[in-house]
C-alpha positions as CSV (number, residue, x, y, z in Angstrom):
1,M,110.8,71.6,80.5
2,A,111.4,70.4,84.1
3,N,110.6,73.9,85.5
4,Q,107.3,73.7,83.9
5,Y,106.4,70.5,85.8
6,L,107.5,72.3,89.0
7,V,105.2,75.4,88.3
8,G,102.2,73.0,87.6
9,I,102.9,71.0,90.8
10,H,103.1,74.2,92.8
11,S,100.0,75.5,91.2
12,F,98.2,72.3,92.2
13,I,99.4,72.5,95.7
14,N,98.4,76.2,96.1
15,S,94.9,75.5,94.7
16,R,94.4,72.7,97.2
17,I,95.7,74.8,100.1
18,E,93.2,77.5,99.1
19,E,90.4,75.0,98.8
20,I,91.1,73.4,102.2
21,S,91.6,76.8,103.9
22,N,88.2,78.0,102.6
23,K,86.7,74.8,104.0
24,L,88.4,75.3,107.4
25,M,86.9,78.8,107.6
26,C,83.5,77.5,106.9
27,L,84.0,74.9,109.6
28,D,85.1,77.4,112.2
29,K,81.5,78.6,112.3
30,G,80.3,75.0,112.9
31,G,81.5,72.5,115.5
32,D,82.7,69.5,113.5
33,N,85.9,68.9,115.3
34,S,86.9,65.6,113.5
35,R,86.4,67.1,110.1
36,K,88.5,70.1,111.2
37,L,91.3,67.9,112.4
38,Y,91.2,66.0,109.1
39,L,91.5,69.1,107.0
40,E,94.2,70.5,109.1
41,G,96.2,67.2,108.6
42,Q,95.7,67.6,104.8
43,L,97.1,71.2,105.0
44,E,100.2,69.8,107.0
45,E,100.8,67.4,104.4
46,L,100.5,70.0,101.5
47,Y,102.8,72.3,103.3
48,A,105.3,69.4,103.9
49,A,105.2,68.5,100.0
50,R,105.8,72.3,99.3
51,R,108.8,72.4,101.6
52,F,110.1,69.3,100.0
53,L,109.9,70.7,96.6
54,S,111.4,73.9,97.6
55,S,114.4,72.4,99.5
56,R,115.2,69.9,96.6
57,Y,114.0,71.0,93.2
58,D,113.0,74.6,93.0
59,L,115.2,77.0,91.1
60,S,116.5,80.0,92.9
61,T,115.6,82.3,90.0
62,Q,111.8,81.3,90.0
63,T,109.1,82.3,92.4
64,Y,106.6,79.4,92.7
65,Y,104.2,80.7,95.4
């Protein structure tokens, strides 16, 4: 059961990473630097959360992302 929660959490993190990456690609065409820095900060936090889960809770027999 706990593994189902990990899969759900990783799925949520992956969807947020995709969403923010798409927003960043759209911003590259524009010039809003403060918005770009904000989104890059969000990406860093999501990657940090993913690393934390991977290092402490992920099963070695499961591929999460």
